[in-house]
C-alpha positions as CSV (number, residue, x, y, z in Angstrom):
1,M,62.4,28.0,31.6
2,L,59.4,26.5,29.9
3,N,59.4,23.8,32.8
4,T,58.9,27.5,35.6
5,K,55.5,28.7,32.8
6,W,54.3,24.9,33.9
7,L,54.6,25.2,37.2
8,G,53.3,28.5,37.8
9,K,50.2,27.6,35.6
10,I,49.5,24.6,38.1
11,V,50.2,26.2,40.7
12,L,47.4,29.4,39.3
13,A,44.4,26.6,38.3
14,A,45.1,24.8,41.9
15,A,44.9,28.6,42.8
16,I,41.1,29.5,41.3
17,T,40.3,26.4,41.8
18,L,40.5,26.4,45.7
19,T,39.2,29.6,45.5
20,A,36.0,28.3,43.5
21,S,35.1,25.3,45.5
22,S,35.7,27.3,48.7
23,P,32.0,29.1,49.3
24,S,32.4,32.6,50.6
25,W,28.8,32.1,52.5
26,A,28.7,29.0,53.7
27,A,24.3,28.4,53.5
28,Q,22.3,26.0,54.8
29,S,19.2,24.5,52.5
30,V,16.2,24.6,54.7
31,Q,13.7,22.3,54.1
32,G,9.8,22.8,54.3
33,Y,7.7,22.6,57.3
34,Y,4.7,23.6,58.9
35,R,4.0,25.5,62.3
36,S,2.7,24.6,65.1
37,D,-0.3,26.4,64.3
38,G,-1.0,25.6,60.7
39,T,0.7,27.7,58.8
40,Y,3.2,26.0,56.1
41,V,6.8,27.5,56.1
42,Q,8.1,27.5,52.2
43,P,11.9,25.8,51.9
44,Y,14.3,28.3,52.3
45,W,18.4,29.0,52.2
46,R,20.2,30.4,56.4
47,S,23.3,31.1,56.9
48,D,25.2,28.1,58.6
49,P,25.2,28.4,62.7
50,D,28.0,29.5,63.8
51,G,27.7,31.4,66.8
52,N,28.3,35.1,64.9
53,P,25.3,37.2,64.6
54,F,27.7,39.6,62.1
55,N,27.6,37.4,59.1
56,N,24.1,36.1,59.0
57,F,21.9,37.5,56.4
58,T,19.7,38.9,58.3
59,Y,21.8,41.0,60.6
60,P,21.3,44.8,59.4
61,G,23.2,45.6,56.3
62,N,23.9,42.2,54.8
63,L,23.3,41.1,51.2
64,N,21.0,38.3,51.2
65,P,23.0,35.9,47.9
66,Y,19.8,34.2,47.6
67,T,16.8,36.7,47.5
68,G,19.1,39.3,46.6
69,Q,17.8,41.7,49.3
70,V,19.6,43.4,51.8
71,A,18.5,43.3,55.4
72,P,16.9,46.4,57.4
73,G,17.4,46.9,60.8
74,N,18.9,49.0,63.5
75,P,22.8,46.2,64.1
76,D,21.8,47.1,68.3
77,T,18.5,45.7,68.3
78,Y,19.5,43.2,66.6
79,L,22.3,42.2,68.8
80,R,20.2,42.5,71.5
81,N,17.3,40.6,70.2
82,Y,19.9,37.9,69.2
83,Y,21.7,37.4,72.5
84,D,18.8,37.0,74.2
85,R,17.5,34.3,71.9
86,E,20.4,32.2,72.6
87,G,20.2,33.0,76.8
88,G,22.3,36.1,77.4
89,S,25.9,34.9,76.1
90,S,27.2,37.7,74.4
91,G,30.8,38.7,73.5
92,Y,29.5,42.1,75.6
93,G,30.0,41.8,78.9
94,S,26.8,41.7,81.3
95,D,25.8,45.1,81.1
96,Y,25.4,45.7,78.1
97,G,22.9,48.5,76.9
98,A,22.4,48.9,80.3
99,G,22.4,52.6,79.6
100,S,25.5,54.0,82.0
101,E,28.6,55.9,81.1
102,D,30.0,54.6,84.3
103,G,29.3,50.8,83.8
104,S,27.1,50.7,87.4
105,G,24.3,49.9,85.4
106,S,22.6,52.7,86.7
107,D,21.4,55.3,84.0
108,D,21.3,58.3,87.3
109,G,25.3,57.8,87.9
110,S,25.1,56.9,91.3
111,G,26.0,53.7,91.2
112,D,23.2,51.7,92.8
113,E,21.1,50.0,90.2
């Protein structure tokens, strides 16, 4: 029975170590820099660029653990801006946000764009 207790403690210690060493928010430090207009941007932390907008610190409702701030805004607007910036390669299809109920891309329901 003594060996079982030690084995259990070792497994528990390994699990705690692995959990503590893996970050819940993957982040990168960005060094300060000067913009082309001469404005200095202070160093800051950002979420890793992984192509997933929902885990970014700036996604509306997400908490930035470095500033303690909750990101404001509208999730739909954020996603539209995010995918437009990325060249339009969204997971929502080409008619995302087109405003049509029939999928035609036309707001008047005629099917003509």
